[in-house]
C-alpha positions as CSV (number, residue, x, y, z in Angstrom):
1,M,0.5,-11.1,29.2
2,S,-2.4,-11.4,26.9
3,G,-1.8,-13.4,23.7
4,Q,-3.1,-10.1,22.0
5,L,-1.6,-6.8,21.7
6,S,-2.7,-3.0,22.5
7,E,-3.7,-0.6,19.7
8,E,-0.5,0.8,20.3
9,E,2.0,-1.6,20.6
10,V,-0.6,-2.6,16.8
11,E,0.6,1.2,15.2
12,E,4.3,0.9,16.6
13,V,4.5,-3.0,15.2
14,Y,3.5,-1.3,11.2
15,A,5.3,1.0,11.7
16,W,8.5,-0.7,12.1
17,I,6.8,-2.3,8.8
18,D,6.5,0.9,7.1
19,L,10.8,1.2,7.6
20,V,11.3,-2.2,5.9
21,P,11.5,-1.6,1.3
22,L,8.8,-3.7,1.0
23,S,7.7,-4.7,-3.0
24,R,4.0,-3.7,-2.9
25,P,2.5,-2.2,-0.8
26,K,1.2,-3.1,2.4
27,R,-3.2,-3.5,3.0
28,N,-4.5,-5.2,4.6
29,I,-1.0,-6.5,6.8
30,A,-2.5,-10.5,8.2
31,R,-3.5,-11.2,3.9
32,D,-0.4,-9.0,3.2
33,F,1.9,-11.5,5.2
34,S,-0.2,-14.7,4.0
35,D,2.3,-15.6,1.5
36,G,5.2,-16.1,2.9
37,V,6.7,-13.5,0.7
38,L,7.2,-9.9,2.5
39,M,8.0,-11.8,5.5
40,A,10.7,-12.9,4.1
41,E,11.4,-9.1,1.9
42,T,12.1,-8.3,6.5
43,V,14.0,-10.9,7.4
44,N,16.6,-9.8,3.9
45,H,16.5,-6.5,4.7
46,F,17.8,-6.6,8.0
47,Y,19.6,-10.0,8.1
48,P,20.7,-10.6,4.5
49,K,22.2,-14.8,4.0
50,L,19.1,-16.3,5.3
51,V,16.9,-15.8,2.9
52,E,17.5,-16.4,-1.0
53,M,14.3,-14.3,-2.7
54,H,14.5,-16.5,-5.8
55,N,12.9,-19.2,-3.5
56,Y,9.6,-17.0,-3.0
57,S,6.8,-16.3,-4.9
58,G,3.4,-14.5,-4.5
59,A,0.5,-16.7,-4.4
60,N,-3.3,-16.7,-3.8
61,A,-3.4,-21.0,-3.1
62,F,-2.3,-22.5,0.0
63,T,0.3,-24.9,-1.2
64,Q,2.2,-22.0,-2.4
65,K,1.3,-20.0,0.5
66,L,2.6,-23.5,3.0
67,Y,6.0,-24.1,-0.2
68,N,6.9,-21.0,1.1
69,W,6.2,-20.7,4.9
70,T,8.2,-24.3,4.3
């Protein structure tokens, strides 16, 4: 198994993410998910008791992004 997804697998991931109601549109998935907020929303969609959304805020600064991910 290689460490990379095939183009078909990437499209499957995008289609799956499109099923989750997110607070902002997906433009560049790596950049959009970098602050952890959209990942928290995704987990919250499937496991609402695991994630308290008030603990996550959108961020551009590295330190806030890191805080969201820890």
